C-alpha positions as a Markdown table, in Angstrom:
| # | Residue | x | y | z |
|---|---|---|---|---|
| 1 | Unk | 0.0 | 0.0 | 0.0 |
| 2 | Unk | 1.2 | 3.5 | -0.9 |
| 3 | Unk | 1.8 | 6.1 | 1.8 |
| 4 | Unk | -1.4 | 8.2 | 2.1 |
| 5 | Unk | -1.0 | 11.7 | 0.7 |
| 6 | Unk | -0.3 | 14.3 | 3.3 |
| 7 | Unk | -2.6 | 17.4 | 3.6 |
| 8 | Unk | -0.8 | 20.3 | 2.0 |
| 9 | Unk | -0.6 | 23.4 | 4.3 |
| 10 | Unk | -0.8 | 26.6 | 2.2 |
| 11 | Unk | 1.0 | 29.5 | 4.0 |
| 12 | Unk | -1.1 | 32.6 | 4.3 |
| 13 | Unk | -4.5 | 31.1 | 3.6 |
| 14 | Unk | -7.0 | 29.0 | 5.5 |
| 15 | Unk | -7.6 | 25.4 | 4.8 |
| 16 | Unk | -10.1 | 24.7 | 2.1 |
| 17 | Unk | -12.9 | 22.2 | 2.5 |
| 18 | Unk | -15.3 | 20.9 | -0.2 |
| 19 | Unk | -18.7 | 19.5 | 1.0 |
| 20 | Unk | -21.1 | 17.6 | -1.2 |
| 21 | Unk | -24.6 | 17.7 | 0.3 |
| 22 | Unk | -23.9 | 21.0 | 2.0 |
| 23 | Unk | -27.6 | 22.0 | 2.0 |
| 24 | Unk | -28.6 | 18.9 | 3.9 |
| 25 | Unk | -28.8 | 18.4 | 7.7 |
| 26 | Unk | -25.2 | 17.2 | 8.1 |
| 27 | Unk | -23.7 | 19.5 | 5.4 |
| 28 | Unk | -25.2 | 22.6 | 7.0 |
| 29 | Unk | -23.9 | 21.7 | 10.5 |
| 30 | Unk | -20.5 | 20.7 | 9.1 |
| 31 | Unk | -20.2 | 24.0 | 7.2 |
| 32 | Unk | -20.9 | 26.0 | 10.3 |
| 33 | Unk | -18.3 | 24.0 | 12.3 |
| 34 | Unk | -15.6 | 24.4 | 9.7 |
| 35 | Unk | -16.3 | 28.1 | 9.3 |
| 36 | Unk | -15.9 | 28.5 | 13.0 |
| 37 | Unk | -12.6 | 26.7 | 12.8 |
| 38 | Unk | -11.4 | 29.2 | 10.2 |
| 39 | Unk | -11.8 | 27.1 | 7.0 |
| 40 | Unk | -12.7 | 28.4 | 3.6 |
| 41 | Unk | -15.7 | 26.2 | 2.7 |
| 42 | Unk | -16.9 | 25.3 | -0.8 |
| 43 | Unk | -20.2 | 23.4 | -1.2 |
| 44 | Unk | -21.8 | 21.5 | -4.1 |
| 45 | Unk | -25.5 | 22.3 | -4.7 |
| 46 | Unk | -27.9 | 21.0 | -7.3 |
| 47 | Unk | -29.6 | 23.4 | -9.7 |
| 48 | Unk | -33.2 | 23.9 | -8.9 |
| 49 | Unk | -36.0 | 26.2 | -9.9 |
| 50 | Unk | -36.6 | 27.0 | -6.2 |
| 51 | Unk | -34.2 | 27.9 | -3.5 |
| 52 | Unk | -32.9 | 24.8 | -1.6 |
| 53 | Unk | -30.5 | 26.5 | 0.7 |
| 54 | Unk | -32.7 | 27.1 | 3.7 |
| 55 | Unk | -30.4 | 25.2 | 6.1 |
| 56 | Unk | -27.4 | 27.4 | 5.3 |
| 57 | Unk | -29.1 | 30.8 | 5.1 |
| 58 | Unk | -27.6 | 31.9 | 8.5 |
| 59 | Unk | -24.0 | 31.3 | 7.2 |
| 60 | Unk | -24.5 | 32.4 | 3.6 |
| 61 | Unk | -22.2 | 35.1 | 2.4 |
| 62 | Unk | -22.3 | 37.2 | -0.7 |
| 63 | Unk | -19.4 | 35.9 | -2.8 |
| 64 | Unk | -18.6 | 39.5 | -3.8 |
| 65 | Unk | -17.7 | 40.2 | -0.2 |
| 66 | Unk | -14.0 | 40.3 | 0.2 |
| 67 | Unk | -14.4 | 38.6 | 3.6 |
| 68 | Unk | -16.5 | 35.7 | 2.2 |
| 69 | Unk | -15.3 | 32.2 | 3.2 |
| 70 | Unk | -18.4 | 30.2 | 2.0 |
| 71 | Unk | -18.8 | 29.5 | -1.7 |
| 72 | Unk | -21.5 | 27.5 | -3.5 |
| 73 | Unk | -21.0 | 25.7 | -6.8 |
| 74 | Unk | -23.8 | 24.2 | -9.0 |
| 75 | Unk | -23.2 | 20.6 | -10.0 |
| 76 | Unk | -24.4 | 17.0 | -9.7 |
| 77 | Unk | -22.9 | 13.8 | -8.5 |
| 78 | Unk | -23.9 | 12.2 | -11.8 |
| 79 | Unk | -21.4 | 14.4 | -13.7 |
| 80 | Unk | -17.9 | 13.1 | -13.1 |
| 81 | Unk | -16.1 | 15.5 | -15.5 |
| 82 | Unk | -17.7 | 18.5 | -13.7 |
| 83 | Unk | -16.5 | 17.1 | -10.4 |
| 84 | Unk | -12.9 | 16.8 | -11.7 |
| 85 | Unk | -12.9 | 20.3 | -13.0 |
| 86 | Unk | -14.3 | 21.7 | -9.8 |
| 87 | Unk | -11.8 | 20.0 | -7.6 |
| 88 | Unk | -8.9 | 21.1 | -9.9 |
| 89 | Unk | -10.1 | 24.7 | -9.6 |
| 90 | Unk | -10.8 | 24.7 | -5.8 |
| 91 | Unk | -7.8 | 22.5 | -4.7 |
| 92 | Unk | -9.4 | 21.6 | -1.4 |
| 93 | Unk | -7.4 | 20.2 | 1.5 |
| 94 | Unk | -10.4 | 18.2 | 2.8 |
| 95 | Unk | -13.4 | 16.7 | 1.0 |
| 96 | Unk | -16.5 | 15.7 | 2.9 |
| 97 | Unk | -18.8 | 13.6 | 0.7 |
| 98 | Unk | -22.2 | 13.7 | 2.3 |
| 99 | Unk | -24.4 | 14.0 | -0.8 |
| 100 | Unk | -26.7 | 11.1 | -1.7 |
| 101 | Unk | -30.3 | 10.0 | -2.2 |
| 102 | Unk | -30.5 | 9.1 | 1.4 |
| 103 | Unk | -34.1 | 8.1 | 2.1 |
| 104 | Unk | -34.3 | 4.3 | 2.6 |
| 105 | Unk | -37.9 | 3.8 | 1.7 |
| 106 | Unk | -37.7 | 6.0 | -1.4 |
| 107 | Unk | -34.7 | 3.9 | -2.6 |
| 108 | Unk | -37.1 | 1.0 | -3.2 |
| 109 | Unk | -39.1 | 3.2 | -5.5 |
| 110 | Unk | -36.0 | 4.7 | -7.2 |
| 111 | Unk | -33.3 | 1.9 | -7.0 |
| 112 | Unk | -31.5 | 2.9 | -10.2 |
| 113 | Unk | -31.3 | 6.6 | -9.3 |
| 114 | Unk | -30.1 | 5.7 | -5.8 |
| 115 | Unk | -27.4 | 3.4 | -7.1 |
| 116 | Unk | -26.2 | 6.1 | -9.6 |
| 117 | Unk | -26.1 | 9.0 | -7.1 |
| 118 | Unk | -25.4 | 7.3 | -3.8 |
| 119 | Unk | -23.1 | 4.5 | -5.1 |
| 120 | Unk | -21.5 | 5.7 | -8.4 |
| 121 | Unk | -21.5 | 9.3 | -7.2 |
| 122 | Unk | -18.8 | 8.3 | -4.7 |
| 123 | Unk | -16.8 | 6.6 | -7.3 |
| 124 | Unk | -16.9 | 9.7 | -9.5 |
| 125 | Unk | -15.4 | 11.8 | -6.7 |
| 126 | Unk | -12.7 | 9.3 | -5.9 |
| 127 | Unk | -11.8 | 9.2 | -9.6 |
| 128 | Unk | -11.7 | 13.0 | -9.7 |
| 129 | Unk | -9.3 | 13.0 | -6.8 |
| 130 | Unk | -7.1 | 10.4 | -8.5 |
| 131 | Unk | -7.1 | 12.0 | -11.9 |
| 132 | Unk | -6.5 | 15.6 | -10.7 |
| 133 | Unk | -4.0 | 14.5 | -8.0 |
| 134 | Unk | -5.5 | 17.0 | -5.6 |
| 135 | Unk | -3.8 | 16.3 | -2.3 |
| 136 | Unk | -7.1 | 16.2 | -0.3 |
| 137 | Unk | -8.2 | 14.0 | 2.6 |
| 138 | Unk | -11.5 | 12.4 | 1.8 |
| 139 | Unk | -14.4 | 11.5 | 4.1 |
| 140 | Unk | -17.1 | 9.2 | 2.9 |
| 141 | Unk | -20.4 | 9.3 | 4.7 |
| 142 | Unk | -21.4 | 5.7 | 5.2 |
| 143 | Unk | -24.5 | 4.4 | 6.9 |
| 144 | Unk | -25.5 | 2.0 | 9.6 |
| 145 | Unk | -28.1 | 0.7 | 7.1 |
| 146 | Unk | -25.3 | -1.2 | 5.5 |
| 147 | Unk | -25.4 | -3.6 | 8.5 |
| 148 | Unk | -29.0 | -4.6 | 7.8 |
| 149 | Unk | -30.0 | -7.5 | 10.0 |
| 150 | Unk | -26.5 | -8.3 | 11.1 |
| 151 | Unk | -26.3 | -9.1 | 14.9 |
| 152 | Unk | -26.2 | -6.1 | 17.2 |
| 153 | Unk | -24.3 | -4.2 | 18.5 |
| 154 | Unk | -22.6 | -3.5 | 15.2 |
| 155 | Unk | -19.0 | -2.2 | 15.0 |
| 156 | Unk | -16.3 | -1.8 | 12.3 |
| 157 | Unk | -15.8 | -5.6 | 12.1 |
| 158 | Unk | -19.5 | -6.5 | 11.6 |
| 159 | Unk | -20.3 | -7.9 | 8.1 |
| 160 | Unk | -22.6 | -5.9 | 6.0 |
| 161 | Unk | -26.0 | -7.3 | 5.1 |
| 162 | Unk | -27.8 | -4.5 | 3.2 |
| 163 | Unk | -31.6 | -4.7 | 3.1 |
| 164 | Unk | -32.4 | -1.9 | 0.7 |
| 165 | Unk | -31.1 | -0.3 | -2.5 |
| 166 | Unk | -29.9 | 2.6 | -0.4 |
| 167 | Unk | -27.9 | 0.3 | 1.9 |
| 168 | Unk | -26.5 | -1.6 | -1.1 |
| 169 | Unk | -25.4 | 1.6 | -2.8 |
| 170 | Unk | -23.7 | 2.8 | 0.5 |
| 171 | Unk | -21.9 | -0.6 | 0.8 |
| 172 | Unk | -20.6 | -0.2 | -2.7 |
| 173 | Unk | -19.4 | 3.3 | -1.9 |
| 174 | Unk | -17.7 | 2.1 | 1.3 |
| 175 | Unk | -15.8 | -0.6 | -0.5 |
| 176 | Unk | -14.7 | 1.7 | -3.3 |
| 177 | Unk | -13.4 | 4.1 | -0.7 |
| 178 | Unk | -11.4 | 1.3 | 0.8 |
| 179 | Unk | -10.2 | 0.2 | -2.6 |
| 180 | Unk | -8.9 | 3.7 | -3.6 |
| 181 | Unk | -7.2 | 4.0 | -0.2 |
| 182 | Unk | -5.4 | 0.7 | -0.7 |
| 183 | Unk | -4.8 | 1.0 | -4.4 |
| 184 | Unk | -3.8 | 4.6 | -4.9 |
| 185 | Unk | -2.7 | 5.8 | -1.4 |
| 186 | Unk | -5.5 | 8.3 | -0.9 |
| 187 | Unk | -6.1 | 9.5 | 2.6 |
| 188 | Unk | -9.7 | 8.2 | 2.4 |
| 189 | Unk | -11.8 | 7.2 | 5.4 |
| 190 | Unk | -15.4 | 6.4 | 6.1 |
| 191 | Unk | -17.7 | 7.2 | 9.0 |
| 192 | Unk | -20.3 | 4.6 | 9.5 |
| 193 | Unk | -22.9 | 6.9 | 11.2 |
| 194 | Unk | -25.9 | 5.5 | 12.9 |
| 195 | Unk | -29.1 | 7.5 | 12.8 |
| 196 | Unk | -28.5 | 11.1 | 13.8 |
| 197 | Unk | -31.3 | 13.7 | 14.1 |
| 198 | Unk | -31.9 | 17.4 | 14.7 |
| 199 | Unk | -34.4 | 20.2 | 13.9 |
| 200 | Unk | -32.8 | 20.2 | 10.4 |
| 201 | Unk | -33.7 | 16.6 | 9.7 |
| 202 | Unk | -35.6 | 16.1 | 6.4 |
| 203 | Unk | -39.3 | 16.3 | 6.9 |
| 204 | Unk | -40.0 | 12.9 | 5.5 |
| 205 | Unk | -37.8 | 11.1 | 8.0 |
| 206 | Unk | -39.7 | 9.4 | 10.8 |
| 207 | Unk | -38.3 | 11.4 | 13.7 |
| 208 | Unk | -39.1 | 14.7 | 12.0 |
| 209 | Unk | -42.5 | 13.4 | 10.9 |
| 210 | Unk | -43.3 | 12.8 | 14.5 |
| 211 | Unk | -42.1 | 16.1 | 15.9 |
| 212 | Unk | -43.7 | 18.1 | 13.1 |
| 213 | Unk | -46.9 | 16.0 | 13.5 |
| 214 | Unk | -47.1 | 16.8 | 17.2 |
| 215 | Unk | -46.6 | 20.5 | 16.5 |
| 216 | Unk | -49.3 | 20.5 | 13.8 |
| 217 | Unk | -51.8 | 18.7 | 16.1 |
| 218 | Unk | -51.2 | 21.3 | 18.7 |
| 219 | Unk | -51.6 | 24.0 | 16.1 |
| 220 | Unk | -54.9 | 22.5 | 15.0 |
| 221 | Unk | -53.8 | 22.0 | 11.4 |
| 222 | Unk | -53.5 | 18.1 | 11.6 |
| 223 | Unk | -55.6 | 15.4 | 13.2 |
| 224 | Unk | -53.7 | 12.2 | 12.5 |
| 225 | Unk | -50.1 | 11.0 | 12.0 |
| 226 | Unk | -49.5 | 8.1 | 9.6 |
| 227 | Unk | -46.4 | 6.0 | 10.1 |
| 228 | Unk | -45.0 | 2.6 | 9.0 |
| 229 | Unk | -43.2 | 0.1 | 11.3 |
| 230 | Unk | -43.2 | 1.7 | 14.8 |
| 231 | Unk | -41.5 | -1.3 | 16.4 |
| 232 | Unk | -38.2 | -0.8 | 14.4 |
| 233 | Unk | -35.4 | 0.1 | 16.9 |
| 234 | Unk | -32.6 | 2.5 | 16.1 |
| 235 | Unk | -29.6 | 4.2 | 17.6 |
| 236 | Unk | -30.5 | 7.9 | 17.5 |
| 237 | Unk | -27.9 | 10.6 | 18.2 |
| 238 | Unk | -27.6 | 14.4 | 17.7 |
| 239 | Unk | -26.4 | 15.5 | 14.3 |
| 240 | Unk | -24.2 | 18.4 | 15.4 |
| 241 | Unk | -22.1 | 16.1 | 17.5 |
| 242 | Unk | -21.8 | 13.6 | 14.6 |
| 243 | Unk | -20.3 | 16.1 | 12.2 |
| 244 | Unk | -17.5 | 16.8 | 14.7 |
| 245 | Unk | -16.6 | 13.2 | 14.4 |
| 246 | Unk | -16.2 | 13.6 | 10.7 |
| 247 | Unk | -13.7 | 16.4 | 11.2 |
| 248 | Unk | -11.8 | 14.4 | 13.8 |
| 249 | Unk | -11.4 | 11.5 | 11.3 |
| 250 | Unk | -9.6 | 13.7 | 8.8 |
| 251 | Unk | -7.2 | 15.0 | 11.5 |
| 252 | Unk | -5.7 | 11.5 | 12.3 |
| 253 | Unk | -2.2 | 10.4 | 11.2 |
| 254 | Unk | -3.6 | 7.5 | 9.2 |
| 255 | Unk | -7.0 | 7.0 | 7.4 |
| 256 | Unk | -9.3 | 4.6 | 9.2 |
| 257 | Unk | -13.0 | 3.8 | 9.3 |
| 258 | Unk | -15.1 | 4.5 | 12.4 |
| 259 | Unk | -18.6 | 3.6 | 13.7 |
| 260 | Unk | -20.3 | 6.7 | 15.2 |
| 261 | Unk | -23.2 | 5.9 | 17.5 |
| 262 | Unk | -24.6 | 6.3 | 21.0 |
| 263 | Unk | -24.8 | 2.6 | 21.9 |
| 264 | Unk | -28.5 | 2.9 | 22.9 |
| 265 | Unk | -31.5 | 1.6 | 20.9 |
| 266 | Unk | -35.0 | 3.0 | 21.0 |
| 267 | Unk | -38.0 | 2.1 | 19.0 |
| 268 | Unk | -40.2 | 4.4 | 16.9 |
| 269 | Unk | -42.8 | 3.7 | 19.5 |
| 270 | Unk | -40.4 | 5.1 | 22.2 |
| 271 | Unk | -40.0 | 8.2 | 20.2 |
| 272 | Unk | -43.7 | 8.6 | 19.9 |
| 273 | Unk | -44.2 | 8.2 | 23.6 |
| 274 | Unk | -41.5 | 10.8 | 24.4 |
| 275 | Unk | -42.7 | 13.4 | 21.9 |
| 276 | Unk | -46.4 | 13.2 | 22.6 |
| 277 | Unk | -45.7 | 12.8 | 26.3 |
| 278 | Unk | -43.8 | 16.1 | 26.4 |
| 279 | Unk | -47.0 | 17.9 | 25.6 |
| 280 | Unk | -49.4 | 15.7 | 27.7 |
| 281 | Unk | -50.9 | 13.8 | 24.8 |
| 282 | Unk | -51.5 | 10.1 | 24.3 |
| 283 | Unk | -49.9 | 9.1 | 21.0 |
| 284 | Unk | -52.3 | 6.2 | 20.5 |
| 285 | Unk | -55.2 | 8.6 | 19.9 |
| 286 | Unk | -53.4 | 10.3 | 17.0 |
| 287 | Unk | -51.2 | 7.8 | 15.3 |
| 288 | Unk | -52.2 | 5.2 | 12.6 |
| 289 | Unk | -50.1 | 2.8 | 10.6 |
| 290 | Unk | -50.1 | 2.9 | 6.8 |
| 291 | Unk | -48.8 | 0.0 | 4.7 |
| 292 | Unk | -47.3 | 2.3 | 2.1 |
| 293 | Unk | -44.7 | 3.4 | 4.6 |
| 294 | Unk | -43.4 | -0.2 | 5.3 |
| 295 | Unk | -40.2 | -1.3 | 3.6 |
| 296 | Unk | -40.3 | -4.4 | 1.4 |
| 297 | Unk | -37.4 | -5.7 | 3.6 |
| 298 | Unk | -37.4 | -4.4 | 7.1 |
| 299 | Unk | -34.4 | -3.8 | 9.4 |
| 300 | Unk | -35.5 | -4.5 | 13.0 |
| 301 | Unk | -32.5 | -3.4 | 15.1 |
| 302 | Unk | -29.5 | -1.1 | 14.5 |
| 303 | Unk | -27.4 | -0.2 | 17.5 |
| 304 | Unk | -23.7 | 0.8 | 17.3 |
| 305 | Unk | -20.6 | 0.1 | 19.3 |
| 306 | Unk | -18.5 | 3.3 | 19.0 |
| 307 | Unk | -15.7 | 2.1 | 21.3 |
| 308 | Unk | -13.0 | 2.7 | 18.6 |
| 309 | Unk | -14.1 | 6.3 | 18.0 |
| 310 | Unk | -14.1 | 6.9 | 21.8 |
| 311 | Unk | -10.6 | 5.4 | 22.2 |
| 312 | Unk | -8.9 | 6.7 | 19.1 |
| 313 | Unk | -10.8 | 10.0 | 18.3 |
| 314 | Unk | -11.7 | 11.0 | 21.8 |
| 315 | Unk | -15.3 | 11.3 | 20.6 |
| 316 | Unk | -18.4 | 10.5 | 22.5 |
| 317 | Unk | -22.0 | 11.8 | 22.4 |
| 318 | Unk | -23.3 | 14.2 | 25.0 |
| 319 | Unk | -27.0 | 14.6 | 24.0 |
| 320 | Unk | -29.2 | 11.7 | 25.1 |
| 321 | Unk | -32.4 | 10.4 | 23.6 |
| 322 | Unk | -34.8 | 12.3 | 25.8 |
| 323 | Unk | -33.0 | 15.6 | 25.2 |
| 324 | Unk | -32.8 | 15.0 | 21.5 |
| 325 | Unk | -36.6 | 14.5 | 21.3 |
| 326 | Unk | -37.2 | 17.7 | 23.2 |
| 327 | Unk | -34.8 | 19.7 | 21.1 |
| 328 | Unk | -36.5 | 18.6 | 17.9 |
| 329 | Unk | -40.0 | 19.0 | 19.3 |
| 330 | Unk | -39.4 | 22.5 | 20.7 |
| 331 | Unk | -38.1 | 23.7 | 17.4 |
| 332 | Unk | -41.1 | 22.4 | 15.5 |
| 333 | Unk | -43.5 | 23.8 | 18.0 |
| 334 | Unk | -41.9 | 27.2 | 17.6 |
| 335 | Unk | -42.0 | 26.9 | 13.8 |
| 336 | Unk | -45.7 | 26.0 | 14.0 |
| 337 | Unk | -46.4 | 29.2 | 16.0 |
| 338 | Unk | -47.4 | 27.4 | 19.1 |
| 339 | Unk | -46.6 | 28.7 | 22.6 |
| 340 | Unk | -43.8 | 26.5 | 24.0 |
| 341 | Unk | -45.4 | 26.7 | 27.5 |
| 342 | Unk | -47.2 | 23.5 | 26.4 |
| 343 | Unk | -43.9 | 21.8 | 27.1 |
| 344 | Unk | -44.1 | 22.7 | 30.8 |
| 345 | Unk | -46.1 | 19.5 | 31.2 |
| 346 | Unk | -43.0 | 17.5 | 31.2 |
| 347 | Unk | -40.6 | 20.0 | 32.8 |
| 348 | Unk | -39.1 | 18.5 | 36.0 |
């Protein structure tokens, strides 16, 4: 194996980071973190007829401003030549590849698109790094979904058993990252992140559906909440803490892969009980199951063992499950225009 390329330090200028998926939950938190650390941040965004930059509005800077350190570039993970040109022009020190079609249930409806963007999109970036010889450290956003129904708790040595097109595409991206690290000496690592949530979580993901649903019920704009499998158990953490783990991975002497997780499993049912309970409601009166939200192949339990990250990165989560639910619910209650005094029901 070749020696991994070192990060080039450019005297007189800040480090440059390139983030795919910068407008998503993780991308927005990561961009904020890197800007706070003094980085110049470049982000890839897809062209759209409507603005899709809501999560990064608070850090957006006019590129004409001489003090600007955040720059957005239109592009797509399906266009390998564009990615190569962009990397050659930016010359980033660090690349965080977070962009993907990341909704598991949707991947069953759009398997080809998911494979192209989530799987081959990673290959295109790796090829762009290899061809341009940009001396960047590369982070691949992997997913706990790759483990499927493998025995829990899952760690870096647990075999992958993907149970969805999304999980299979992520497994392909994982192994291509390993292949490019071992074949071409790239400093390339993967973070196998278990579920991580926040008020910026996409509105179609189950945790956010629940907290938005509770807020809408309180606001009187919704009567029922329809969900799929409420007995599925997941390891839920707080997204801002997880992006810090990404940065720590690229600061190591050698590229390695890490599981990032809390080590605790809770069911969707648990999430419902906490969220509705915070405002004094019985979730059973408002929630119904809908077969269309069930996956063709279910994953019953994902819970991670992040011992390696704790020991080698010094990373460990601080926000627990109950606090996470409260953070998300309070944000959605405020967004719905409801007085947050309703949360006093569960205040100790």
